[in-house]
NUKEMI-227486 format. One record per residue (C-alpha): residue number from 1; residue in three letters; x, y, z; chain. Coordinates in Angstrom, 1 decimal, always signed. Layout:
! residues N
+------+------+--------+--------+--------+------+
! guba ! vomi !      u !      v !      w ! zami !
+------+------+--------+--------+--------+------+
!  NUM !  ALA !      X !      Y !      Z !    A !
...
+------+------+--------+--------+--------+------+
***
This chain:
! residues 338
+------+------+--------+--------+--------+------+
! guba ! vomi !      u !      v !      w ! zami !
+------+------+--------+--------+--------+------+
!    1 !  MET !  -10.2 !  -11.3 !  -18.0 !    A !
!    2 !  LEU !  -12.7 !   -8.5 !  -17.3 !    A !
!    3 !  MET !  -14.8 !   -9.6 !  -14.4 !    A !
!    4 !  GLY !  -18.0 !   -7.6 !  -13.7 !    A !
!    5 !  HIS !  -17.7 !   -3.9 !  -14.4 !    A !
!    6 !  SER !  -14.4 !   -2.9 !  -12.8 !    A !
!    7 !  SER !  -12.3 !   -6.0 !  -11.9 !    A !
!    8 !  TRP !   -9.8 !   -8.1 !  -13.5 !    A !
!    9 !  GLN !   -9.4 !  -11.9 !  -13.0 !    A !
!   10 !  PHE !   -5.9 !  -13.2 !  -13.6 !    A !
!   11 !  ASN !   -6.4 !  -16.7 !  -14.9 !    A !
!   12 !  ASN !   -2.6 !  -17.2 !  -15.2 !    A !
!   13 !  GLN !   -2.2 !  -16.3 !  -11.5 !    A !
!   14 !  PRO !   +0.9 !  -14.2 !  -11.4 !    A !
!   15 !  VAL !   +3.2 !  -15.1 !   -8.5 !    A !
!   16 !  ILE !   +4.6 !  -12.8 !   -5.9 !    A !
!   17 !  LEU !   +8.1 !  -14.3 !   -6.1 !    A !
!   18 !  SER !   +9.7 !  -12.3 !   -3.4 !    A !
!   19 !  THR !   +9.4 !   -9.0 !   -1.5 !    A !
!   20 !  GLY !  +11.7 !   -6.4 !   +0.1 !    A !
!   21 !  VAL !  +10.6 !   -4.4 !   +3.2 !    A !
!   22 !  VAL !  +12.6 !   -1.6 !   +4.8 !    A !
!   23 !  GLY !  +11.7 !   +0.6 !   +7.7 !    A !
!   24 !  GLY !  +13.0 !   +3.5 !   +9.9 !    A !
!   25 !  PRO !  +13.7 !   +3.8 !  +13.6 !    A !
!   26 !  PHE !  +10.1 !   +4.5 !  +14.6 !    A !
!   27 !  GLU !   +8.9 !   +1.4 !  +12.7 !    A !
!   28 !  ALA !  +11.6 !   -0.6 !  +14.5 !    A !
!   29 !  GLN !   +9.7 !   +0.1 !  +17.7 !    A !
!   30 !  GLY !   +6.4 !   -1.1 !  +16.3 !    A !
!   31 !  LYS !   +4.3 !   -4.3 !  +16.3 !    A !
!   32 !  ILE !   +5.7 !   -5.9 !  +13.2 !    A !
!   33 !  ALA !   +9.4 !   -5.0 !  +13.5 !    A !
!   34 !  HIS !  +10.4 !   -8.6 !  +13.0 !    A !
!   35 !  ASP !   +8.8 !   -8.7 !   +9.5 !    A !
!   36 !  PHE !  +11.2 !   -6.1 !   +8.0 !    A !
!   37 !  ASP !  +14.3 !   -7.0 !   +6.0 !    A !
!   38 !  ILE !  +16.2 !   -3.8 !   +7.0 !    A !
!   39 !  LEU !  +15.5 !   -1.4 !   +9.9 !    A !
!   40 !  HIS !  +17.4 !   +1.9 !  +10.0 !    A !
!   41 !  GLU !  +18.5 !   +3.6 !  +13.1 !    A !
!   42 !  ASP !  +18.7 !   +7.0 !  +11.4 !    A !
!   43 !  MET !  +15.9 !   +8.9 !   +9.7 !    A !
!   44 !  TRP !  +18.4 !  +10.6 !   +7.4 !    A !
!   45 !  LEU !  +20.0 !   +7.3 !   +6.1 !    A !
!   46 !  LYS !  +23.2 !   +9.3 !   +5.8 !    A !
!   47 !  GLN !  +21.6 !  +11.6 !   +3.2 !    A !
!   48 !  ASP !  +21.4 !  +15.4 !   +3.3 !    A !
!   49 !  SER !  +17.6 !  +15.5 !   +2.8 !    A !
!   50 !  PHE !  +14.6 !  +13.4 !   +3.8 !    A !
!   51 !  GLU !  +13.6 !  +13.1 !   +0.2 !    A !
!   52 !  LYS !  +16.9 !  +11.5 !   -0.7 !    A !
!   53 !  ALA !  +16.5 !   +9.2 !   +2.3 !    A !
!   54 !  GLN !  +13.2 !   +8.1 !   +0.9 !    A !
!   55 !  GLN !  +14.8 !   +7.3 !   -2.4 !    A !
!   56 !  ILE !  +17.3 !   +5.1 !   -0.6 !    A !
!   57 !  LEU !  +14.5 !   +3.2 !   +1.1 !    A !
!   58 !  MET !  +13.0 !   +2.4 !   -2.3 !    A !
!   59 !  GLU !  +16.3 !   +1.4 !   -3.8 !    A !
!   60 !  GLU !  +17.0 !   -1.0 !   -0.9 !    A !
!   61 !  ALA !  +13.5 !   -2.6 !   -1.0 !    A !
!   62 !  SER !  +13.9 !   -3.3 !   -4.7 !    A !
!   63 !  GLN !  +17.4 !   -4.7 !   -4.3 !    A !
!   64 !  ILE !  +16.3 !   -7.0 !   -1.6 !    A !
!   65 !  ALA !  +13.4 !   -8.3 !   -3.7 !    A !
!   66 !  VAL !  +15.7 !   -9.1 !   -6.6 !    A !
!   67 !  LYS !  +18.3 !  -10.7 !   -4.4 !    A !
!   68 !  LYS !  +15.7 !  -13.0 !   -2.7 !    A !
!   69 !  ALA !  +14.4 !  -14.1 !   -6.1 !    A !
!   70 !  ASN !  +17.9 !  -15.2 !   -7.0 !    A !
!   71 !  ILE !  +17.8 !  -13.3 !  -10.3 !    A !
!   72 !  GLN !  +20.0 !  -10.6 !  -11.8 !    A !
!   73 !  LYS !  +18.9 !   -7.0 !  -11.8 !    A !
!   74 !  GLY !  +19.1 !   -6.9 !  -15.6 !    A !
!   75 !  GLN !  +16.3 !   -9.6 !  -15.8 !    A !
!   76 !  VAL !  +13.8 !   -7.1 !  -14.4 !    A !
!   77 !  ASP !  +11.5 !   -6.0 !  -17.3 !    A !
!   78 !  TYR !   +9.7 !   -3.2 !  -15.6 !    A !
!   79 !  PHE !   +9.7 !   -1.1 !  -12.4 !    A !
!   80 !  ILE !   +6.3 !   +0.3 !  -11.4 !    A !
!   81 !  SER !   +6.4 !   +2.8 !   -8.5 !    A !
!   82 !  GLY !   +5.1 !   +6.0 !   -7.1 !    A !
!   83 !  ASP !   +5.0 !   +8.0 !   -3.9 !    A !
!   84 !  LEU !   +3.6 !  +11.2 !   -2.3 !    A !
!   85 !  ILE !   +6.3 !  +13.7 !   -3.0 !    A !
!   86 !  ASN !   +6.0 !  +16.3 !   -5.8 !    A !
!   87 !  GLN !   +6.2 !  +14.7 !   -9.3 !    A !
!   88 !  ILE !   +7.0 !  +11.3 !   -7.5 !    A !
!   89 !  THR !  +10.7 !  +12.3 !   -7.6 !    A !
!   90 !  PRO !  +12.0 !   +9.8 !   -5.0 !    A !
!   91 !  SER !  +10.5 !   +6.9 !   -7.1 !    A !
!   92 !  THR !  +11.8 !   +8.4 !  -10.3 !    A !
!   93 !  PHE !  +15.3 !   +8.9 !   -8.9 !    A !
!   94 !  ALA !  +15.2 !   +5.4 !   -7.5 !    A !
!   95 !  ALA !  +14.4 !   +4.1 !  -11.0 !    A !
!   96 !  LYS !  +17.9 !   +5.2 !  -12.1 !    A !
!   97 !  SER !  +19.3 !   +2.6 !   -9.7 !    A !
!   98 !  VAL !  +16.8 !   -0.1 !  -10.5 !    A !
!   99 !  ASP !  +17.8 !   +0.5 !  -14.2 !    A !
!  100 !  ALA !  +14.7 !   -1.1 !  -15.7 !    A !
!  101 !  PRO !  +11.9 !   +0.4 !  -17.9 !    A !
!  102 !  TYR !   +9.9 !   +2.6 !  -15.6 !    A !
!  103 !  LEU !   +6.2 !   +3.3 !  -15.1 !    A !
!  104 !  GLY !   +5.7 !   +6.1 !  -12.6 !    A !
!  105 !  ILE !   +2.2 !   +6.2 !  -11.1 !    A !
!  106 !  PHE !   +0.3 !   +8.2 !   -8.5 !    A !
!  107 !  SER !   -2.7 !   +7.1 !   -6.3 !    A !
!  108 !  ALA !   -1.4 !   +8.6 !   -3.1 !    A !
!  109 !  CYS !   -1.5 !   +5.9 !   -0.4 !    A !
!  110 !  ALA !   -3.3 !   +3.6 !   -2.8 !    A !
!  111 !  THR !   -0.2 !   +3.4 !   -4.9 !    A !
!  112 !  SER !   +0.9 !   +0.1 !   -3.5 !    A !
!  113 !  ALA !   -2.2 !   -1.7 !   -4.7 !    A !
!  114 !  GLU !   -2.3 !   +0.1 !   -8.0 !    A !
!  115 !  SER !   +1.3 !   -0.9 !   -8.8 !    A !
!  116 !  LEU !   +0.6 !   -4.5 !   -7.8 !    A !
!  117 !  ALA !   -2.5 !   -4.6 !   -9.9 !    A !
!  118 !  LEU !   -0.7 !   -3.3 !  -13.0 !    A !
!  119 !  ALA !   +2.2 !   -5.6 !  -12.5 !    A !
!  120 !  ALA !   -0.2 !   -8.6 !  -12.3 !    A !
!  121 !  LEU !   -2.1 !   -7.3 !  -15.4 !    A !
!  122 !  ILE !   +1.1 !   -7.2 !  -17.5 !    A !
!  123 !  ILE !   +2.5 !  -10.5 !  -16.3 !    A !
!  124 !  ASN !   -0.9 !  -12.2 !  -16.8 !    A !
!  125 !  ALA !   -1.0 !  -11.0 !  -20.4 !    A !
!  126 !  GLY !   +2.5 !  -12.3 !  -21.1 !    A !
!  127 !  GLY !   +4.0 !   -8.8 !  -21.3 !    A !
!  128 !  ALA !   +6.9 !   -9.4 !  -19.0 !    A !
!  129 !  ASN !   +8.8 !  -12.0 !  -17.0 !    A !
!  130 !  TYR !   +9.7 !  -10.0 !  -13.9 !    A !
!  131 !  ILE !   +8.2 !   -6.8 !  -12.6 !    A !
!  132 !  LEU !   +9.2 !   -4.8 !   -9.5 !    A !
!  133 !  SER !   +6.2 !   -3.2 !   -7.9 !    A !
!  134 !  GLY !   +6.6 !   -0.9 !   -4.9 !    A !
!  135 !  THR !   +6.4 !   +2.4 !   -3.1 !    A !
!  136 !  ALA !   +8.1 !   +4.3 !   -0.4 !    A !
!  137 !  SER !   +7.3 !   +7.1 !   +2.0 !    A !
!  138 !  HIS !   +9.1 !   +9.1 !   +4.7 !    A !
!  139 !  ASN !   +7.6 !  +10.7 !   +7.7 !    A !
!  140 !  ALA !   +9.5 !  +13.9 !   +7.5 !    A !
!  141 !  SER !   +9.2 !  +14.4 !   +3.7 !    A !
!  142 !  ALA !   +5.5 !  +13.9 !   +3.7 !    A !
!  143 !  GLU !   +4.9 !  +16.0 !   +6.8 !    A !
!  144 !  ARG !   +6.9 !  +18.9 !   +5.2 !    A !
!  145 !  GLN !   +4.8 !  +18.7 !   +2.0 !    A !
!  146 !  PHE !   +1.3 !  +18.1 !   +3.3 !    A !
!  147 !  ARG !   +1.2 !  +19.4 !   +6.8 !    A !
!  148 !  TYR !   +3.9 !  +21.1 !   +8.9 !    A !
!  149 !  PRO !   +7.6 !  +20.4 !   +8.9 !    A !
!  150 !  THR !   +8.6 !  +18.2 !  +11.8 !    A !
!  151 !  GLU !  +10.8 !  +21.0 !  +13.2 !    A !
!  152 !  TYR !   +7.8 !  +23.2 !  +13.5 !    A !
!  153 !  GLY !   +6.4 !  +21.1 !  +16.3 !    A !
!  154 !  GLY !   +2.8 !  +21.8 !  +15.5 !    A !
!  155 !  GLN !   +0.0 !  +20.2 !  +17.6 !    A !
!  156 !  LYS !   -2.0 !  +17.5 !  +15.8 !    A !
!  157 !  PRO !   -5.6 !  +16.6 !  +16.4 !    A !
!  158 !  PRO !   -6.5 !  +13.0 !  +17.4 !    A !
!  159 !  THR !   -7.7 !  +12.3 !  +13.9 !    A !
!  160 !  ALA !   -4.3 !  +12.9 !  +12.4 !    A !
!  161 !  GLN !   -2.0 !  +10.0 !  +11.4 !    A !
!  162 !  TRP !   +1.7 !   +9.3 !  +11.4 !    A !
!  163 !  THR !   +3.4 !   +8.8 !   +8.0 !    A !
!  164 !  VAL !   +5.4 !   +5.6 !   +7.8 !    A !
!  165 !  THR !   +9.1 !   +5.8 !   +7.0 !    A !
!  166 !  GLY !   +9.7 !   +2.8 !   +4.9 !    A !
!  167 !  ALA !   +9.4 !   +1.0 !   +1.5 !    A !
!  168 !  GLY !   +7.8 !   -2.2 !   +0.3 !    A !
!  169 !  CYS !   +8.6 !   -3.9 !   -3.0 !    A !
!  170 !  ALA !   +7.2 !   -7.1 !   -4.6 !    A !
!  171 !  LEU !   +8.7 !   -9.0 !   -7.5 !    A !
!  172 !  VAL !   +5.9 !  -10.4 !   -9.7 !    A !
!  173 !  ALA !   +6.6 !  -13.2 !  -12.1 !    A !
!  174 !  PRO !   +4.5 !  -15.7 !  -14.2 !    A !
!  175 !  SER !   +5.6 !  -18.7 !  -12.2 !    A !
!  176 !  GLY !   +7.6 !  -19.8 !   -9.2 !    A !
!  177 !  ASP !   +7.1 !  -20.4 !   -5.5 !    A !
!  178 !  GLY !   +4.9 !  -17.9 !   -3.6 !    A !
!  179 !  PRO !   +1.3 !  -16.6 !   -3.2 !    A !
!  180 !  VAL !   -0.6 !  -15.7 !   -6.4 !    A !
!  181 !  ILE !   -2.5 !  -12.6 !   -7.4 !    A !
!  182 !  THR !   -5.9 !  -13.7 !   -8.5 !    A !
!  183 !  THR !   -8.0 !  -10.6 !   -9.0 !    A !
!  184 !  ALA !   -7.9 !   -6.8 !   -8.8 !    A !
!  185 !  THR !  -10.5 !   -4.1 !   -8.6 !    A !
!  186 !  ILE !   -9.7 !   -0.6 !   -9.8 !    A !
!  187 !  GLY !  -11.1 !   +2.1 !   -7.6 !    A !
!  188 !  LYS !  -13.2 !   +5.1 !   -8.6 !    A !
!  189 !  VAL !  -12.7 !   +8.6 !   -7.2 !    A !
!  190 !  VAL !  -15.0 !   +9.2 !   -4.3 !    A !
!  191 !  ASP !  -15.4 !  +12.7 !   -2.9 !    A !
!  192 !  MET !  -17.7 !  +13.3 !   +0.1 !    A !
!  193 !  GLY !  -16.8 !  +16.9 !   +0.4 !    A !
!  194 !  MET !  -14.5 !  +16.6 !   +3.3 !    A !
!  195 !  THR !  -11.8 !  +19.3 !   +3.6 !    A !
!  196 !  ASP !   -9.8 !  +18.5 !   +6.7 !    A !
!  197 !  PRO !   -6.3 !  +17.3 !   +5.7 !    A !
!  198 !  PHE !   -5.8 !  +16.1 !   +9.3 !    A !
!  199 !  ASN !   -8.6 !  +13.5 !   +8.9 !    A !
!  200 !  MET !   -7.5 !  +11.4 !   +6.0 !    A !
!  201 !  GLY !   -9.1 !   +8.2 !   +7.5 !    A !
!  202 !  GLY !  -12.5 !   +9.7 !   +7.5 !    A !
!  203 !  ALA !  -12.1 !  +11.1 !   +4.0 !    A !
!  204 !  MET !  -10.9 !   +7.8 !   +2.6 !    A !
!  205 !  ALA !  -13.4 !   +5.5 !   +4.3 !    A !
!  206 !  PRO !  -16.2 !   +5.8 !   +1.6 !    A !
!  207 !  ALA !  -13.7 !   +5.1 !   -1.2 !    A !
!  208 !  ALA !  -12.6 !   +1.9 !   +0.6 !    A !
!  209 !  VAL !  -16.3 !   +0.8 !   +1.0 !    A !
!  210 !  ASP !  -17.1 !   +1.5 !   -2.6 !    A !
!  211 !  THR !  -14.2 !   -0.6 !   -3.8 !    A !
!  212 !  ILE !  -14.9 !   -3.5 !   -1.5 !    A !
!  213 !  VAL !  -18.6 !   -3.6 !   -2.4 !    A !
!  214 !  ARG !  -17.8 !   -3.5 !   -6.2 !    A !
!  215 !  HIS !  -15.1 !   -6.2 !   -5.7 !    A !
!  216 !  LEU !  -17.4 !   -8.6 !   -3.9 !    A !
!  217 !  THR !  -20.1 !   -7.9 !   -6.5 !    A !
!  218 !  ASP !  -17.8 !   -8.4 !   -9.5 !    A !
!  219 !  ARG !  -16.4 !  -11.6 !   -8.0 !    A !
!  220 !  ASN !  -19.8 !  -12.8 !   -6.8 !    A !
!  221 !  ILE !  -18.4 !  -13.8 !   -3.4 !    A !
!  222 !  ASP !  -19.2 !  -12.9 !   +0.3 !    A !
!  223 !  ALA !  -16.8 !  -11.0 !   +2.5 !    A !
!  224 !  ASP !  -16.0 !  -14.2 !   +4.5 !    A !
!  225 !  TYR !  -14.3 !  -15.7 !   +1.5 !    A !
!  226 !  TYR !  -11.2 !  -13.9 !   +2.7 !    A !
!  227 !  ASP !   -9.3 !  -14.7 !   +5.8 !    A !
!  228 !  LEU !   -8.6 !  -10.9 !   +6.1 !    A !
!  229 !  ILE !   -9.6 !   -7.8 !   +4.3 !    A !
!  230 !  ILE !   -6.8 !   -5.3 !   +4.8 !    A !
!  231 !  THR !   -7.4 !   -1.6 !   +4.3 !    A !
!  232 !  GLY !   -4.5 !   +0.7 !   +3.5 !    A !
!  233 !  ASP !   -4.2 !   +3.4 !   +6.1 !    A !
!  234 !  LEU !   -7.7 !   +4.4 !   +7.4 !    A !
!  235 !  GLY !   -6.5 !   +4.4 !  +11.0 !    A !
!  236 !  LYS !   -8.9 !   +4.3 !  +13.9 !    A !
!  237 !  VAL !  -11.3 !   +6.8 !  +12.6 !    A !
!  238 !  GLY !  -11.5 !   +5.5 !   +9.0 !    A !
!  239 !  ARG !  -11.6 !   +1.9 !  +10.0 !    A !
!  240 !  GLU !  -14.6 !   +2.4 !  +12.3 !    A !
!  241 !  ALA !  -16.4 !   +4.6 !   +9.8 !    A !
!  242 !  SER !  -15.9 !   +2.1 !   +6.9 !    A !
!  243 !  TYR !  -16.9 !   -0.8 !   +9.0 !    A !
!  244 !  ASP !  -20.2 !   +0.9 !   +9.8 !    A !
!  245 !  LEU !  -20.7 !   +1.9 !   +6.2 !    A !
!  246 !  LEU !  -20.2 !   -1.7 !   +5.1 !    A !
!  247 !  LYS !  -22.9 !   -2.8 !   +7.5 !    A !
!  248 !  GLU !  -25.2 !   -0.2 !   +6.0 !    A !
!  249 !  LYS !  -24.5 !   -1.7 !   +2.6 !    A !
!  250 !  GLY !  -25.5 !   -5.1 !   +3.9 !    A !
!  251 !  ILE !  -22.0 !   -6.5 !   +4.2 !    A !
!  252 !  GLU !  -21.5 !   -8.3 !   +7.5 !    A !
!  253 !  LEU !  -17.8 !   -8.6 !   +8.4 !    A !
!  254 !  ASP !  -16.2 !  -10.3 !  +11.4 !    A !
!  255 !  ALA !  -14.4 !   -7.4 !  +13.0 !    A !
!  256 !  LYS !  -11.3 !   -9.6 !  +13.5 !    A !
!  257 !  LYS !  -11.1 !  -10.2 !   +9.8 !    A !
!  258 !  TYR !  -11.3 !   -6.5 !   +8.9 !    A !
!  259 !  VAL !   -7.9 !   -5.0 !   +9.7 !    A !
!  260 !  ASP !   -6.1 !   -1.8 !   +8.8 !    A !
!  261 !  SER !   -2.4 !   -1.5 !   +7.9 !    A !
!  262 !  GLY !   -2.3 !   +1.9 !   +9.8 !    A !
!  263 !  LEU !   -3.3 !   +0.0 !  +12.9 !    A !
!  264 !  THR !   -0.9 !   -2.9 !  +12.3 !    A !
!  265 !  VAL !   +2.5 !   -1.2 !  +12.0 !    A !
!  266 !  TYR !   +2.7 !   +0.6 !  +15.4 !    A !
!  267 !  LYS !   +2.1 !   -0.3 !  +19.0 !    A !
!  268 !  GLU !   -0.8 !   +1.2 !  +20.9 !    A !
!  269 !  ASN !   +1.6 !   +3.2 !  +23.1 !    A !
!  270 !  GLN !   +3.4 !   +4.9 !  +20.2 !    A !
!  271 !  PRO !   +2.3 !   +8.5 !  +19.7 !    A !
!  272 !  VAL !   +0.7 !   +8.1 !  +16.2 !    A !
!  273 !  ASN !   -2.7 !   +9.5 !  +17.1 !    A !
!  274 !  ALA !   -5.2 !   +7.7 !  +14.8 !    A !
!  275 !  GLY !   -2.6 !   +5.3 !  +13.3 !    A !
!  276 !  GLY !   -0.1 !   +5.0 !  +10.5 !    A !
!  277 !  SER !   -0.4 !   +6.4 !   +7.0 !    A !
!  278 !  GLY !   +1.7 !   +7.0 !   +3.9 !    A !
!  279 !  THR !   +2.2 !   +5.1 !   +0.7 !    A !
!  280 !  ALA !   +4.5 !   +2.6 !   +2.4 !    A !
!  281 !  CYS !   +2.0 !   +1.8 !   +5.1 !    A !
!  282 !  SER !   +0.0 !   -0.8 !   +3.2 !    A !
!  283 !  ALA !   +3.1 !   -2.0 !   +1.3 !    A !
!  284 !  ILE !   +5.2 !   -2.8 !   +4.4 !    A !
!  285 !  ALA !   +2.3 !   -4.4 !   +6.2 !    A !
!  286 !  THR !   +1.3 !   -6.6 !   +3.3 !    A !
!  287 !  TYR !   +4.7 !   -7.5 !   +1.8 !    A !
!  288 !  GLY !   +6.2 !   -8.0 !   +5.2 !    A !
!  289 !  HIS !   +3.7 !   -9.0 !   +7.9 !    A !
!  290 !  PHE !   +0.7 !  -10.5 !   +6.1 !    A !
!  291 !  LEU !   +2.6 !  -12.3 !   +3.4 !    A !
!  292 !  ASN !   +4.8 !  -13.8 !   +6.1 !    A !
!  293 !  ARG !   +1.6 !  -15.1 !   +7.8 !    A !
!  294 !  MET !   +0.6 !  -16.7 !   +4.4 !    A !
!  295 !  LYS !   +4.0 !  -18.4 !   +4.2 !    A !
!  296 !  GLU !   +3.5 !  -19.8 !   +7.6 !    A !
!  297 !  GLY !   +0.1 !  -21.2 !   +6.6 !    A !
!  298 !  LYS !   -1.9 !  -18.9 !   +8.9 !    A !
!  299 !  LEU !   -3.6 !  -17.1 !   +6.1 !    A !
!  300 !  ASN !   -4.8 !  -18.4 !   +2.7 !    A !
!  301 !  ARG !   -6.8 !  -15.6 !   +1.1 !    A !
!  302 !  ILE !   -6.3 !  -11.9 !   +1.7 !    A !
!  303 !  LEU !   -7.8 !   -8.8 !   +0.0 !    A !
!  304 !  LEU !   -5.6 !   -5.7 !   +0.1 !    A !
!  305 !  VAL !   -7.6 !   -2.5 !   -0.2 !    A !
!  306 !  ALA !   -5.1 !   +0.3 !   -0.3 !    A !
!  307 !  THR !   -6.6 !   +3.8 !   +0.2 !    A !
!  308 !  GLY !   -5.4 !   +7.2 !   -1.0 !    A !
!  309 !  ALA !   -6.3 !  +10.8 !   -0.6 !    A !
!  310 !  LEU !   -5.7 !  +12.6 !   -3.9 !    A !
!  311 !  HIS !   -5.4 !  +16.1 !   -2.6 !    A !
!  312 !  SER !   -2.3 !  +18.4 !   -2.9 !    A !
!  313 !  PRO !   -1.1 !  +21.3 !   -0.9 !    A !
!  314 !  MET !   -2.3 !  +23.6 !   -3.7 !    A !
!  315 !  SER !   -5.8 !  +22.1 !   -3.8 !    A !
!  316 !  VAL !   -6.1 !  +22.4 !   +0.0 !    A !
!  317 !  GLN !   -5.0 !  +26.1 !   -0.1 !    A !
!  318 !  GLN !   -7.7 !  +26.7 !   -2.8 !    A !
!  319 !  ASN !  -10.3 !  +25.2 !   -0.4 !    A !
!  320 !  ASN !  -11.1 !  +22.2 !   -2.5 !    A !
!  321 !  SER !  -12.5 !  +19.1 !   -1.0 !    A !
!  322 !  ILE !  -10.4 !  +15.9 !   -0.8 !    A !
!  323 !  PRO !  -11.1 !  +13.3 !   -3.5 !    A !
!  324 !  CYS !  -10.2 !   +9.7 !   -2.5 !    A !
!  325 !  ILE !   -9.6 !   +6.4 !   -4.1 !    A !
!  326 !  ALA !   -9.1 !   +2.7 !   -3.1 !    A !
!  327 !  HIS !   -7.7 !   -0.1 !   -5.3 !    A !
!  328 !  ALA !   -8.1 !   -3.8 !   -4.3 !    A !
!  329 !  VAL !   -5.9 !   -6.8 !   -5.0 !    A !
!  330 !  SER !   -6.6 !  -10.3 !   -3.9 !    A !
!  331 !  ILE !   -3.7 !  -12.5 !   -3.0 !    A !
!  332 !  GLU !   -4.2 !  -16.2 !   -2.4 !    A !
!  333 !  SER !   -2.2 !  -19.4 !   -1.6 !    A !
!  334 !  ARG !   -1.5 !  -21.4 !   -4.7 !    A !
!  335 !  GLY !   -4.4 !  -23.6 !   -5.8 !    A !
!  336 !  ASP !   -6.7 !  -21.8 !   -3.4 !    A !
!  337 !  GLY !   -8.4 !  -19.5 !   -5.9 !    A !
!  338 !  SER !  -11.8 !  -20.0 !   -7.3 !    A !
+------+------+--------+--------+--------+------+
***
C-alpha cells in the first residue's frame, strides 16, 4: 500500500458514500451557494458564543452525511475531525453528539485532507465500515483567536484572507455508490521563515508545492492526469506563488486546472481580500461544489491538496516563523483509477 516514500495507494478504493455541507450567511452570498445542504442566516446559530456555533455547524454536517447514506448514527465506527480553535474543542464537543469513537486531529486548514486520508487508510485496511471525516470553522471564532476580534474593526492588508463559516463532512465506506479515494500523500512541515500572520497564502504555498511534487513523483504521473488540482486556501497570493514555484520545479499546469478553494467559495465583489481560508474552506468546496461536479460527470479525477499554517497565537507572540503543511488526497470516479 505504500507508494513511493510518502504516499498510500488504496487498492480497495474506499468510497465517499455521502457528504454534508453547511455554511453561514456570507457563504450564502458566494459563488457556490447552491452546493450547500444548509445555509444559515445568523452567524450565531442561536448560540451564545461563536465557538458553540461552530460546534453546531460540525454536528449538522455529520448528521446530514449520515442521513444521506441512509444508515443509522450507531453504525458509524469512527469520527475523525479537528479545527483551528484551542484544543480543537468545537470538534471534541461535536463528537459528543456524533456519539462514535473519536480521533481528534490538527493540521490547521489541512485538517480536511488529513482526516479524509486517515479515514481512507482505516477503511482500506478493513478497520471500519463507516467513518465520518470532517472539519468546521467559523469566521468570528478564528478571527478572535488568530487575529483581531471582529468587533475591533481592525484594518486588514490585501494579503489577508476571510475565514469560512461552515462545515464539511464525508462518510467513507468500503463500498457503495460514489467517487472513490485512490491515493493520499502525507505532507511534510515546510518553514520558509515567514512571520506575517496576515499572509497565510504566501507562507503555505511552498508546502503545497512540496506535497504536489512528491505526490506526482510517488504516483509516477503527470499533473495533467487530474482534471483539477485543488489547493486548500492559498488565496490569490498563495495560488500565484505556488503556480510559479511548480513551474520552477518543471511541472507545467494548465492554469484552468489549478484552482484554489479560497478563490472558489466567494464572489469577486465580496470583501474577502485575498480569498477564503479556514479549515472548512477546502471541505465545503470539495464535499459540496467539486464532488457535485463529479456526480454530474463534469470531473473524473481530482486531487485535493489542503494547506495549513501550523502557527499559534503564542508562537507568533514569541516571534517564531510560521511552519506549514499540505496533505493531498486523490478522488476519482469509480473504475477511473490507475
